[in-house]
C-alpha positions in Angstrom: 25.3 112.0 -1.2 22.1 113.5 0.4 22.5 116.6 1.9 20.7 119.2 3.8 17.4 118.5 6.1 16.2 115.5 3.2 16.9 111.8 4.5 16.7 108.7 2.3 14.0 107.7 4.7 11.5 111.1 4.3 12.5 111.0 0.0 11.2 107.1 -0.1 7.7 108.5 2.2 7.3 110.9 -0.1 8.0 108.6 -3.3 5.4 105.8 -1.8 2.5 107.4 -3.7 4.5 106.9 -7.3 3.4 104.0 -9.5 6.9 102.5 -10.1 9.3 101.6 -7.2 13.0 102.4 -7.7 15.4 100.9 -5.7 18.0 104.2 -4.9 21.9 102.9 -5.1 23.5 102.2 -2.0 26.3 104.4 -4.1 24.4 107.4 -4.1 23.4 107.2 -0.3 27.0 107.3 0.8 26.7 103.8 2.7 29.9 101.6 1.3 29.1 97.6 2.5 27.0 98.0 6.1 23.6 99.9 5.7 23.3 102.8 7.9 21.5 102.2 11.2 18.9 104.8 10.2 18.2 102.8 6.6 16.6 99.8 5.3 18.3 96.8 4.3 17.3 96.0 0.7 17.0 92.2 0.3 16.5 90.3 -2.7 15.5 86.7 -2.7 17.0 84.1 -4.8 14.7 81.1 -5.0 11.0 81.0 -4.4 10.3 77.4 -3.9 9.1 76.6 -0.6 11.9 77.3 2.1 12.3 80.6 -0.4 9.1 81.6 0.9 9.3 81.0 4.5 12.2 83.0 4.7 10.6 86.0 3.2 7.6 85.8 5.3 9.7 86.1 8.1 11.8 89.2 6.6 8.6 90.3 6.7 9.0 90.9 10.6 11.9 92.7 10.0 11.0 96.6 10.5 14.2 97.3 9.2 14.2 95.3 6.1 12.7 95.0 2.9 12.8 92.3 -0.1 13.0 94.5 -2.8 13.7 91.3 -5.6 13.0 87.8 -6.3 15.1 85.0 -8.8 13.6 82.1 -10.2 13.9 80.3 -13.3 10.4 78.5 -12.3 7.6 81.4 -12.9 5.1 79.4 -10.5 4.5 75.7 -8.7 2.2 74.0 -6.6 3.8 73.1 -3.2 0.4 71.0 -2.2 2.2 68.1 -2.5 4.4 69.5 0.1 4.0 70.7 3.5 4.9 74.2 2.5 1.1 74.4 0.5 0.0 76.7 -2.3 2.8 78.0 -4.7 6.1 78.4 -5.3 8.4 80.3 -7.9 8.8 84.0 -8.3 5.4 85.1 -9.6 3.1 84.5 -6.7 6.1 84.7 -3.9 6.6 88.0 -5.7 3.1 88.8 -5.1 2.6 88.5 -1.9 6.1 90.5 -1.1 4.7 93.5 -3.2 1.5 93.0 -1.2 2.6 92.6 2.2 5.1 96.0 1.5 2.1 98.1 -0.4 0.2 98.1 2.7 2.7 100.5 3.7 4.0 101.8 0.7 1.7 102.2 -1.8 2.9 101.8 -5.2 5.8 99.1 -3.6 7.4 97.1 -6.2 9.3 93.3 -6.2 11.1 93.1 -9.1 11.1 89.7 -10.8 13.7 88.1 -12.3 14.4 84.2 -14.1 18.8 84.7 -13.6 19.7 85.8 -10.5 22.8 87.0 -12.2 21.1 89.5 -14.1 19.0 90.9 -11.0 22.8 91.5 -9.1 23.5 93.4 -12.8 20.9 95.3 -13.3 19.9 96.0 -9.0 22.1 98.2 -7.5 20.4 98.9 -4.3 20.6 95.8 -3.7 22.4 95.1 0.0 22.5 91.7 0.8 21.4 88.4 -0.6 19.0 85.2 0.4 19.6 82.2 -1.0 17.0 79.2 -0.7 18.0 77.5 -4.0 18.4 73.8 -4.3 22.1 72.8 -2.8 24.1 72.3 -5.8 23.6 76.2 -6.4 24.2 77.7 -3.1 28.3 77.6 -3.3 27.9 79.8 -7.2 25.1 82.4 -5.7 27.0 83.4 -2.3 30.4 83.5 -4.1 28.6 85.8 -6.9 26.8 88.3 -4.6 30.0 88.2 -2.3 32.4 89.4 -4.8 29.4 91.8 -5.6 30.0 93.4 -2.3 26.4 91.7 -1.4 25.4 90.7 2.5 24.4 86.8 2.3 22.5 84.1 3.8 22.6 81.1 2.8 20.2 78.0 3.4 21.9 75.1 5.1 24.0 72.8 3.9 26.1 75.8 2.8 27.7 74.3 -0.2 27.2 71.0 -2.2 30.6 69.4 -1.2 33.6 70.3 0.9 35.9 72.3 -2.0 33.3 74.7 -2.3 32.4 75.3 1.8 36.5 75.7 1.7 36.4 78.5 -1.3 32.7 80.5 0.0 34.4 80.4 3.9 37.6 82.3 2.1 35.7 84.5 -0.1 33.7 85.7 2.9 36.6 86.5 5.1 38.1 88.4 1.7 35.2 90.8 0.8 33.8 91.2 4.9 30.3 91.0 4.5 27.8 89.8 6.5 27.1 86.0 6.4 24.9 83.9 8.1 23.8 79.8 7.1 19.9 79.0 7.8 20.8 76.8 10.7 18.2 78.1 12.9 18.4 76.9 16.1 21.7 78.3 16.2 20.5 81.0 17.6 17.8 79.6 19.9 18.1 79.2 23.7 18.3 75.0 23.3 22.2 75.1 21.9 22.8 77.5 24.8 21.2 75.6 27.4 23.3 72.3 25.9 26.8 74.5 25.9 26.3 75.3 29.7 25.1 72.4 31.3 27.7 70.3 29.7 30.4 73.2 29.9 29.2 72.9 33.9 29.9 69.2 34.0 26.6 68.1 34.2 27.2 64.8 32.5 30.6 64.3 32.9 32.7 63.9 30.2 31.4 63.6 27.0 32.5 60.4 24.7 29.8 59.8 22.5 26.9 61.2 20.8 23.8 59.5 18.7 22.2 62.1 16.4 19.7 61.3 14.0 16.6 62.4 11.5 13.3 60.5 9.9 14.7 62.4 6.8 14.7 61.8 3.9 10.8 62.3 3.4 11.2 62.1 -0.3 12.3 59.5 -2.9 16.0 58.3 -2.7 17.8 55.1 -4.0 16.5 55.9 -7.2 18.1 55.2 -11.0 17.8 57.9 -13.5 14.4 58.1 -15.0 14.6 57.1 -18.9 11.6 59.2 -19.9 11.9 62.7 -21.4 8.8 64.6 -20.7 8.9 68.3 -22.1 10.1 70.9 -20.6 7.1 73.0 -19.1 6.9 76.3 -20.3 7.0 77.9 -16.5 10.3 76.5 -16.2 13.8 77.6 -17.3 15.5 73.8 -16.9 19.0 75.0 -18.0 19.3 78.0 -15.9 17.7 75.8 -13.3 20.4 73.4 -13.9 23.0 75.8 -13.2 26.4 73.9 -13.0 25.3 70.5 -12.4 26.1 68.3 -15.4 23.1 68.4 -18.4 20.3 66.4 -18.4 16.8 66.0 -19.5 14.1 67.1 -17.5 11.8 65.1 -15.5 9.3 66.2 -13.1 11.2 63.3 -10.4 13.8 66.4 -10.0 12.1 69.1 -8.9 10.4 70.7 -6.7 11.9 69.8 -3.2 12.8 65.9 -4.0 15.9 67.4 -5.7 17.5 66.8 -2.5 17.6 62.8 -3.2 19.6 63.6 -6.4 23.3 63.3 -6.1 23.8 66.0 -8.8 21.3 68.7 -6.6 21.4 67.7 -3.5 23.0 66.2 -0.6 20.4 63.9 0.9 19.0 63.4 3.9 22.4 64.0 6.1 23.1 67.5 4.2 19.3 68.1 4.8 19.4 68.1 8.6 23.1 67.1 9.3 24.1 71.1 9.6 20.8 71.4 11.9 21.5 68.6 14.2 24.9 68.5 14.5 25.6 72.6 15.0 24.5 72.0 18.9 26.9 69.0 19.0 29.7 71.2 17.2 29.6 74.2 19.3 28.9 72.2 22.9 31.9 70.0 22.3 34.0 72.2 20.5 34.7 70.0 17.8 37.3 69.7 15.3 37.5 67.9 12.2 37.2 63.8 12.2 39.9 61.8 12.3 38.0 59.1 10.5 34.8 58.6 8.6 32.8 55.5 7.7 29.4 54.9 6.5 26.7 51.9 5.8 24.0 52.5 3.5 21.0 50.6 3.5 20.0 48.3 0.0 17.0 49.2 -2.5 14.5 47.2 -4.2 15.4 46.9 -8.2 12.6 47.9 -10.7 13.0 44.1 -11.7 12.3 42.8 -8.1 15.5 41.7 -5.6 17.3 43.3 -3.6 20.7 45.3 -4.6 23.6 47.2 -2.8 23.2 50.9 -2.9 24.8 52.6 -5.8 26.4 56.0 -5.6 26.1 57.2 -9.3 22.5 59.1 -9.3 20.6 59.0 -5.6 21.6 59.1 -2.2 20.5 55.7 -0.3 17.0 55.6 1.5 18.6 55.1 4.8 22.5 55.0 6.3 24.6 54.7 9.4 27.6 57.1 9.8 30.1 56.8 12.2 32.5 60.0 13.1 35.7 59.6 15.5 37.1 63.2 16.6 40.4 63.3 18.4 40.9 64.8 22.2 40.0 68.5 22.5 41.3 71.0 25.6 39.0 69.9 28.4 37.2 67.3 26.1 37.9 63.2 25.3 37.7 61.4 21.8 34.3 61.6 20.5 32.4 59.0 18.6 29.3 60.6 17.0 27.3 58.3 15.1 24.4 59.5 12.8 21.1 57.5 11.7 18.9 58.6 8.7 15.8 57.1 6.8 13.9 55.8 9.6 17.0 54.1 11.6 17.6 55.6 15.0 19.9 55.1 17.9 19.2 52.4 20.8 16.8 53.9 23.1 18.7 55.1 26.2 18.2 52.6 29.8 17.6 56.0 31.7 14.7 57.2 29.5 11.3 56.4 30.9 8.9 54.5 29.1 6.3 56.3 26.8 8.7 59.2 26.6 9.4 60.1 23.4 13.0 60.1 21.7 13.4 63.9 20.1 10.9 65.8 17.8 9.5 65.2 14.5 12.8 65.7 12.6 15.2 64.0 15.2 17.4 64.8 18.0 20.5 64.2 19.5 21.9 61.8 22.8 24.8 62.9 24.8 26.4 59.7 26.9 28.6 61.2 29.3 30.6 59.7 32.4 27.9 61.1 35.0 24.8 60.6 32.9 22.6 61.7 29.7 21.4 64.5 27.7 18.8 63.8 24.9 17.9 67.6 23.1 15.3 67.9 19.7 16.5 67.9 16.4 17.6 72.0 16.2 18.7 71.3 20.0 16.5 74.2 20.3 13.3 71.5 21.9 13.3 69.5 25.0 16.8 69.7 26.1 16.6 67.3 29.3 18.7 65.0 31.6 17.5 61.8 32.0 15.8 60.2 33.5 13.3 62.9 34.7 14.2 62.3 38.2 17.7 63.5 37.8 16.7 66.7 35.4 14.7 67.7 39.0 17.5 67.3 41.0 19.9 69.4 38.9 20.7 73.0 39.8 20.7 74.2 36.2 23.8 76.8 36.4 24.1 80.9 35.2 22.9 81.8 31.5 26.2 82.7 30.9 25.9 83.0 26.9 24.3 85.8 25.2 20.8 84.9 24.2 19.7 85.8 20.3 16.2 87.4 19.3 15.7 85.5 16.2 18.3 84.1 13.4 17.1 86.7 10.2 17.2 90.0 12.9 21.1 88.8 14.0 21.8 88.5 10.0 20.1 92.1 9.3 22.0 93.8 12.3 25.3 92.5 11.2 24.4 93.9 7.4 24.4 97.0 9.7 27.8 97.0 11.3 26.1 95.9 14.4 27.4 92.9 16.1 28.1 89.2 13.9 26.3 86.6 13.5 26.2 83.7 15.1 26.8 81.4 12.0 29.0 82.8 9.6 30.2 81.1 6.9 33.6 80.9 8.9 31.6 78.8 11.3 29.3 77.3 8.7 31.6 76.2 5.8 33.5 73.9 8.2 30.6 72.4 10.0 29.6 71.8 6.5 32.5 70.1 5.7 31.9 67.9 9.1 28.1 67.0 7.7 29.2 66.1 3.8 32.7 63.8 5.3 29.6 61.6 5.6 28.6 61.3 2.1 32.3 61.5 1.1 32.5 58.1 2.9 29.5 56.7 1.9 30.4 56.8 -2.1 33.9 55.8 -1.3 32.5 52.5 0.4 35.7 53.0 3.1 36.6 54.4 6.6 38.5 57.3 5.2 41.2 59.1 7.3 40.8 62.7 7.1 43.6 65.3 6.7 41.6 68.5 7.1 44.9 71.1 6.7 45.3 69.5 3.6 41.7 69.1 2.5 42.3 65.7 1.7 41.3 62.0 2.0 45.1 60.3 2.8 43.9 55.9 2.7 41.4 56.2 -0.6 42.2 58.3 -3.4 39.4 57.7 -5.1 37.5 59.5 -2.4 38.8 62.3 -3.4 37.1 63.0 -6.2 34.0 63.3 -4.2 35.7 66.5 -2.6 34.4 68.8 -5.2 32.8 68.6 -8.6 32.9 69.4 -12.6 31.4 72.5 -13.6 29.4 73.3 -16.8 30.8 76.0 -18.7 29.9 79.2 -18.0 29.1 78.0 -13.9 32.8 78.2 -13.2 33.2 79.4 -9.4 
């Protein structure tokens, strides 16, 4: 423990001129699990692609946070083909991090690791982990980090499959660490407006919701490539595969396009569902659905002609999924319909000509017995009663729900024992389960009946194999 008048903050300030930066272990500082309010939270970034880099830049805005290490099996790659632009990978992202913190602390170093497991073993001063890997590694990174006593922020969806979501939620509860899923709309004002208006009775009883996204905005409906090009020198392909089944490297799999492959991603629904379902689940107090059914687009075969979507390799180009939820206290039964890949719900009659439905990433339409609410993709933009005349007449209720500064700051505060996060894993897990049940129904080809307590599809045994996956040796959860 530190004693006398020398604090950790003054010690680090005095050490800033050293050529090498050393992370002081939390055990030395005497702080079990939660970080002292006067200390900075030492965060390790796992996954340095476009979203990982975005997350690191968001953490730059938090003065009581510093990113001390980055782990990614890719040294460097270009993001110019995607909206992120620039460079991803552990080398350029670690360099950007070091340059940012080096302005205040000359000599600051951000450690680089190919394998995050090695990082967790060596860097004893890490307090928290931000996971921004592809979906197939979310559960593994989160579980390993929580079992090591680290607070965890994990991108959405929380996991790649339903069994993982259950396990991650259980371990989060057992470990007692601060957790947050990256559905950033949960910390914005729109979700609170939606809740307050619906609970105020603005549109009466809500019996139907339509939700959509234009995603996927990457290729889907593909067969596995047959070519086996050499693995780039900058990529540890075996490590990138992680728990997924072995297959030869191909540039069709990464970066970013991994979302379309069943072994690595969860398609358009998995990508955007946890954003768009978030305000629906919260405002309507939804539990697990009773039934789920899905239909998928056909695809064009390489040799010509159209064929039914196959569920072995890649998610379909577009789908419609229908969820039925039972009545809850104060709420009637609900039908929730999901559309992706450019498919859209019918345009509400109340929406004036020339007005846009949702935003660039999608939206939701709440249909009630006394009116209609339309929102943007994250429930954070464009929350309006329609038609606009109805909006102007409506006397909005008082803001009864507490507002949050931002999603990252809420997590950092929770890492210090100051309150709880809005999307902890005990909330994010069930939300992810609901979203991923759409993929289970799609792959089964049946309308599935869901027994949440037993974590089982009751009417289609074949569907239960899609609740979990087999893991490669050395990658067991």
